C-alpha positions in Angstrom: 102.0 -174.5 -113.9 101.7 -171.9 -116.5 98.4 -170.9 -114.9 99.9 -170.5 -111.5 102.9 -168.5 -113.0 100.5 -166.2 -114.7 98.5 -165.6 -111.5 101.6 -164.9 -109.6 102.7 -162.4 -112.1 99.4 -160.6 -112.1 99.4 -160.4 -108.3 103.0 -159.1 -108.3 101.9 -156.5 -110.9 98.7 -155.3 -108.8 100.8 -155.3 -105.7 103.4 -152.9 -107.5 100.5 -150.7 -108.7 99.1 -150.6 -105.3 102.4 -149.7 -103.7 103.0 -146.9 -106.3 99.6 -145.6 -105.7 99.9 -145.6 -101.9 103.4 -144.1 -102.4 101.8 -141.2 -104.5 99.1 -140.7 -101.8 101.4 -140.4 -99.0 103.7 -137.9 -101.0 100.6 -135.8 -101.7 99.8 -135.7 -98.2 103.1 -134.8 -97.3 103.0 -131.9 -99.9 99.5 -130.7 -98.5 101.0 -130.8 -95.0 104.0 -128.9 -96.1 102.0 -126.2 -97.8 99.6 -125.9 -94.5 102.8 -125.7 -92.6 104.1 -122.9 -94.7 100.7 -121.1 -94.4 100.4 -121.6 -90.6 104.0 -120.3 -90.3 103.4 -117.3 -92.3 100.2 -116.5 -90.3 102.2 -116.8 -87.0 104.8 -114.6 -88.2 102.5 -112.1 -89.5 100.5 -112.2 -86.3 103.9 -111.6 -84.3 104.8 -108.6 -86.5 101.1 -107.3 -86.2 101.3 -107.7 -82.2 104.7 -106.0 -82.2 103.6 -103.3 -84.2 100.4 -102.8 -82.3 102.2 -102.8 -79.2 104.7 -100.2 -80.4 101.8 -98.0 -81.6 100.2 -98.5 -78.2 103.3 -97.6 -76.6 103.8 -94.4 -78.7 100.1 -93.5 -78.1 100.5 -93.9 -74.4 103.7 -91.7 -74.5 101.7 -89.1 -76.4 98.9 -89.2 -73.8 101.4 -89.2 -70.9 102.9 -86.1 -72.4 99.6 -84.5 -72.8 98.4 -85.3 -69.3 101.7 -83.8 -67.8 101.2 -80.7 -70.1 97.6 -80.3 -68.8 98.6 -80.8 -65.2 101.3 -78.1 -65.7 98.8 -75.6 -67.3 96.8 -76.0 -64.2 99.7 -75.9 -61.8 98.8 -79.3 -60.5 101.2 -81.8 -59.2 101.5 -85.5 -58.5 99.0 -85.2 -55.7 96.2 -84.0 -58.0 97.1 -86.7 -60.5 96.7 -89.4 -57.9 93.4 -88.0 -57.0 92.2 -88.1 -60.6 93.3 -91.6 -60.8 91.4 -92.5 -57.8 88.2 -90.9 -59.0 88.3 -92.5 -62.6 89.8 -95.8 -61.0 92.4 -96.1 -63.7 96.2 -94.9 -64.0 95.8 -94.8 -67.9 96.5 -91.2 -69.0 93.8 -91.5 -71.6 91.1 -92.0 -68.9 92.0 -88.9 -66.9 92.7 -86.5 -69.6 88.9 -85.9 -70.4 88.5 -84.6 -66.7 91.0 -81.9 -67.4 89.5 -81.0 -70.8 85.9 -81.0 -69.8 84.2 -79.7 -66.7 81.1 -81.8 -67.6 83.4 -84.9 -67.6 84.9 -84.2 -64.4 81.4 -83.3 -62.5 80.0 -86.4 -63.9 82.7 -88.8 -63.0 83.0 -87.1 -59.6 79.5 -87.4 -58.8 79.5 -91.1 -59.7 82.5 -91.6 -57.3 81.0 -89.7 -54.5 77.9 -91.9 -54.8 79.7 -95.1 -54.8 82.4 -94.0 -52.2 80.6 -91.4 -49.8 83.1 -91.9 -47.0 86.4 -91.7 -49.1 89.0 -89.1 -48.2 89.0 -88.0 -51.8 85.4 -86.7 -51.3 86.6 -84.3 -48.6 89.5 -82.8 -50.8 87.3 -82.6 -54.1 86.2 -79.1 -53.6 89.7 -78.0 -53.5 90.6 -79.9 -56.5 87.7 -78.4 -58.5 88.9 -74.9 -57.7 92.5 -75.8 -58.8 91.3 -77.0 -62.0 89.5 -73.8 -62.7 86.0 -75.2 -62.5 85.1 -72.8 -59.6 82.9 -69.8 -59.4 85.7 -67.3 -60.4 86.1 -68.8 -63.8 84.0 -66.8 -66.3 84.4 -69.5 -68.9 82.0 -71.7 -67.2 78.4 -70.9 -66.2 77.5 -70.7 -62.5 74.9 -73.5 -62.4 75.9 -75.3 -59.3 76.5 -74.1 -55.7 79.5 -76.6 -55.5 81.3 -74.2 -57.4 81.4 -71.6 -54.7 84.5 -71.0 -52.7 85.2 -69.9 -49.1 85.2 -66.0 -48.9 82.5 -65.6 -51.6 80.2 -62.6 -50.4 76.5 -63.4 -50.5 73.3 -61.2 -49.9 70.8 -63.3 -48.0 67.1 -62.7 -47.7 64.9 -64.7 -45.3 61.6 -64.1 -43.2 61.7 -63.5 -39.6 58.7 -63.1 -37.4 56.4 -62.3 -40.3 58.6 -59.8 -42.0 61.4 -60.0 -44.5 65.0 -59.5 -43.5 68.2 -59.4 -45.5 71.9 -59.4 -44.5 75.4 -59.7 -46.2 77.3 -62.8 -45.2 80.2 -65.0 -46.7 80.9 -68.5 -47.5 83.0 -70.2 -44.7 83.5 -73.7 -46.2 82.4 -75.8 -49.1 82.2 -79.7 -49.2 80.6 -82.1 -51.7 77.4 -82.4 -49.7 76.8 -78.8 -48.3 78.3 -75.5 -47.6 78.4 -73.2 -44.5 77.8 -69.4 -44.4 78.2 -67.0 -41.6 75.2 -66.4 -39.4 73.7 -62.9 -39.1 74.6 -61.2 -35.6 72.6 -59.1 -33.1 74.6 -57.3 -30.5 77.7 -59.0 -31.5 76.4 -62.7 -31.1 75.3 -64.9 -33.9 71.5 -65.5 -34.4 70.1 -68.8 -33.7 67.8 -69.8 -36.9 67.2 -73.3 -36.0 63.6 -73.1 -37.4 64.7 -71.8 -40.6 64.0 -73.9 -43.6 65.0 -71.9 -46.6 67.4 -69.1 -47.5 67.3 -67.1 -50.8 70.9 -66.0 -51.8 72.1 -63.5 -54.4 75.6 -62.8 -55.4 77.4 -61.1 -58.4 80.3 -62.3 -60.5 82.7 -59.7 -61.8 82.0 -58.8 -65.3 79.3 -61.2 -65.6 76.0 -61.0 -63.9 73.8 -61.4 -60.7 72.6 -64.8 -59.7 69.9 -65.9 -57.3 69.0 -69.3 -55.9 67.2 -70.8 -52.9 68.9 -73.5 -50.7 67.5 -75.6 -48.0 68.8 -75.0 -44.5 70.2 -78.3 -43.2 70.8 -76.9 -39.5 73.3 -74.7 -37.7 76.6 -75.8 -36.1 77.1 -75.7 -32.4 80.5 -73.8 -32.8 81.2 -70.2 -31.8 80.3 -68.9 -35.3 77.1 -70.9 -35.3 77.4 -71.3 -39.1 74.4 -71.9 -41.1 74.5 -75.3 -43.0 73.0 -75.2 -46.5 72.4 -77.9 -49.0 73.7 -77.7 -52.5 71.6 -76.8 -55.5 71.6 -76.7 -59.2 68.8 -74.5 -60.0 70.5 -71.1 -60.2 68.9 -68.3 -62.0 70.8 -65.6 -63.9 69.2 -62.5 -63.3 68.4 -60.4 -66.2 68.9 -56.5 -66.5 66.6 -54.3 -64.1 65.0 -57.6 -62.7 65.1 -55.7 -59.1 62.1 -53.3 -58.2 62.8 -49.7 -59.3 62.1 -46.6 -57.3 61.6 -43.3 -58.7 64.3 -40.7 -57.8 65.3 -37.1 -58.7 69.0 -36.8 -58.5 70.8 -34.0 -60.4 74.4 -35.0 -61.2 77.2 -35.1 -63.8 77.5 -38.2 -66.0 81.1 -39.0 -67.5 81.1 -41.0 -70.6 83.8 -43.6 -71.5 83.5 -44.6 -75.1 82.9 -48.2 -76.0 86.3 -48.8 -77.7 88.1 -47.4 -74.8 86.0 -49.4 -72.2 86.8 -52.7 -74.0 90.6 -52.3 -73.5 90.0 -53.3 -69.9 89.0 -56.5 -68.4 87.2 -54.8 -65.4 84.9 -51.7 -65.3 87.0 -49.9 -62.9 86.9 -46.4 -64.4 87.2 -43.0 -62.8 85.6 -39.8 -63.9 88.8 -38.2 -65.0 89.2 -41.1 -67.5 86.1 -40.1 -69.6 86.1 -38.6 -72.9 83.3 -36.1 -72.2 80.7 -35.3 -69.6 76.8 -34.7 -69.7 74.6 -33.0 -67.2 71.4 -35.0 -66.3 69.2 -36.4 -63.7 68.5 -39.8 -62.3 64.9 -40.9 -62.9 64.9 -44.2 -61.2 67.3 -46.7 -59.7 67.3 -50.2 -58.5 69.9 -52.7 -57.2 71.1 -53.7 -60.7 70.7 -50.4 -62.8 69.2 -47.0 -63.2 67.7 -44.9 -65.8 69.0 -41.3 -66.4 67.8 -38.4 -68.6 70.8 -36.6 -70.1 70.9 -33.2 -71.8 72.9 -33.8 -75.1 73.9 -31.4 -77.8 75.4 -33.3 -80.9 75.8 -36.8 -79.8 75.1 -38.9 -76.7 76.4 -42.2 -75.5 75.9 -45.1 -77.4 75.1 -49.0 -76.5 78.2 -50.5 -74.9 79.6 -47.0 -73.7 80.4 -46.9 -70.0 79.1 -44.1 -67.8 80.7 -43.1 -64.4 78.8 -40.9 -61.8 78.5 -40.4 -58.1 75.7 -41.1 -55.8 76.5 -39.4 -52.4 72.9 -39.6 -51.4 73.5 -43.4 -50.8 76.7 -42.6 -48.7 78.8 -44.3 -51.6 82.1 -42.5 -51.8 83.5 -44.3 -54.9 82.4 -43.6 -58.4 79.7 -45.9 -59.6 80.3 -47.4 -62.9 77.3 -48.5 -65.2 77.2 -49.7 -68.9 74.7 -48.4 -71.4 72.3 -51.1 -72.3 69.6 -49.0 -74.0 68.6 -45.5 -75.1 65.4 -43.7 -76.2 64.5 -40.0 -76.9 63.3 -37.8 -74.2 62.5 -34.8 -76.5 64.6 -31.9 -77.9 68.3 -32.3 -76.7 67.3 -34.9 -74.1 68.0 -38.8 -74.0 67.0 -41.4 -71.7 69.8 -43.7 -71.0 69.2 -47.2 -69.4 72.2 -48.3 -67.4 73.4 -51.6 -65.8 75.8 -51.4 -62.9 79.2 -53.0 -63.2 81.8 -54.0 -60.8 80.0 -52.9 -57.7 81.2 -54.5 -54.5 79.0 -55.8 -51.9 79.5 -53.0 -49.4 78.3 -50.5 -52.0 75.4 -52.8 -52.9 74.4 -52.8 -49.4 74.5 -49.1 -49.2 72.6 -48.9 -52.3 70.0 -51.3 -51.1 69.5 -49.2 -47.9 69.0 -46.0 -50.0 66.5 -47.7 -52.0 64.6 -48.7 -49.0 64.7 -45.3 -47.4 63.3 -43.8 -50.8 60.6 -46.4 -50.8 59.6 -45.6 -47.3 59.6 -41.9 -48.0 57.3 -42.4 -51.1 53.9 -40.9 -50.6 51.2 -43.5 -50.0 48.7 -43.9 -53.0 45.5 -42.0 -52.6 42.8 -43.7 -51.0 39.2 -43.5 -52.2 37.2 -40.3 -51.1 35.1 -40.7 -48.2 31.3 -40.1 -48.5 30.5 -36.5 -47.7 28.7 -36.1 -44.4 25.3 -34.8 -44.6 25.2 -31.0 -44.1 22.4 -29.2 -42.5 21.2 -26.1 -44.2 20.5 -23.0 -42.2 17.1 -22.4 -41.2 
């Protein structure tokens, strides 16, 4: 009996100990779960605040980009239609994706080229040349180099050179229309009718950009339209050469005239070289020694000082049937002896009509130049008098 009571007491004590041990373990688990719950709750609350802050920051950034986009569109005088075109080209309505096209010509041309390649028949492709001009990425903007014929705009004057019947011919024409795939120029005429140049494969074109330089490039001829104008269809090209000074052939001349000098500091006050003789600071007598389509060389009689680099010289050339004053910039000087100075000139601001007259004058001078002497013939045997 005593042993039984002792075993029962021991078992009760062990059960009580196990219960207290289990109770402690459960309590510890509840504490651990509580700590984990607090941590998870803190993380969730932190994520919620982070996402809200990030959303607010994104909304603020989007608002800034929207403001920036509207400002750029306003600077370019572009409306909702142009914005819709940009969104179609980029495939995004996000201002951040469209702003680079307004800030970088390279980004615009690259994105547009990718769009045209992927969507050649899309309506935007037809309207893209007009958008390029309105954004200031065309030929008339001196901020960008003329490196692609897609920059041309309707009405641009061109001088065209081609070979017909084994001889070279040239004419002045103009751009009629420009698309992303090709451009159209006015065909030359004979007796009032456009010439048919169906067998022509290539044209060499030259044009000048105001206050910049002359450019020359050759384009493939894709065909000729069947309309009344018989416009020549030319393919686009990106290999355009900027012509350096006096690249054109020179011809020797001897033309006495007066040269009116406009000092460099005065010439820089104007954006265009449209000066008259009466606006000069002083005049010098001299003689034109040679001339080309892009410039001339004159020998001037100087007393104390002569024109310097960057000065502008105004003179007349009635021999070429040019009524207006010709304007040229001094690009080099060299001594020609006592009180004489050779001055190298580069024409500036000459319109296409005067260029055509000058070209004709140069051709006349070339044709009138004496032929180089030929080798002397062997003397005929002479008979001596008997």
